[in-house]
N, C-alpha and C positions, 0 to 999 in steps of 0.2 A: 165199864166190866160189867156192871151188876147186869144189865141188857144181854151180854154174851152168856152170861150164866143160864140165866131164866129163858132165853129166846131159843137159843141154840145148845144147850146143857154142856157148855165149855167153861170147865174149872180153870183156876189159874194155872193148876199143876198140869194140866193138858197143854196150856198154852208154853208154858216152862219146858216140857219134854220135847214139843213140835219144835222149838227153837233151839234146842240142842241137837235135834236130828236134821235141822236145816242147816245150823253153823257146821256140823259133821261131814254133811253131804259138800257143802260148799268148798272145805277143805281138801276134800279128795278129787275134786272135779278136775282141778289143775295139775295134779300129781303126775299123770302120764304123760303129759307135756312137758313137764320139769324134768321127769326122768329123763326123755327122749333128750331134752336140751343139755342136761348134763354129761349124759353118753357121748353126745356130739363134740361137745366142747373137750370132754376126756380124750376122745378120739383124734381132735386137732393136736392137743397138746403133746400127746404121743407121737403123733406124725412128726411134730416139728423137733422132739427130743430125738428121734430117731435118725432124723436128716441130719441133725447136729452130729451125733455118733458117726454116722456114714461119713460126713465131711473129714473129722477128725482123723478118722481111720484111714480115708484115701489120702488127704492133704499132708498128714503127718507121719502115722504109723506106717504106713505102706511104702514111704520113701525111708524112713529108717531101716525097715526091715531090707531094702535094696542093696544097703550099704554091706550086709552080710550075705549076700546071695552065694557068693564062691566059697567063703569061709567057713559058714555054717549051712551049707546046700541041705541037708536034710531038714532041719528046722524051716528054711525057706519054703522048701517043698510042702511041708506041712501046713505052714501058716496060708500059703496062696490058696491049697486046697479048703481049709478052713474057711477062707473069705470068700469062697464061690458060693452062691446062693442057686440050690437046686430045686426045681420043682415049686418055687414059692406060690402058693395057691392065691394069694392076693394079687397077683399079676403086677405088683409093683416093680418097675426096673431098679436094678441096683447096679452100681458102677463097679467093676472088677478090676484090680491092679493089672496094668499091660505090659509088666514087667520091666518096664523102662523108669517106674519111680513116679509114674502119672496115674492117675484116676482111672484111666481106660474110658471104654465106653459103656453106657447102660447095656444090661443084658438081663433077659428072661430066662436064662438057663435053669 
């Protein structure tokens, strides 16, 4: 260390400062990739959760609503209209009820 101080005019404090900056830089280098990975994982998790909700709606709730189709016609029509996805910008197909208690076919309406 004495050689560095005399030969290159580097002090112990200079080395400490440099190491602090190297450590800070090293910690920051991986952050964009980590943030991207985290967002991607969150998207996959959200997509899976939405698929589960869609499955419950199609397989359970839509079938129950079919039972009151004639007795609660206004509610049925409102529910069916609310289940229609119009102009979904993500382009993801959504199954719409087909009126027979089935999930129907995917649609991009």
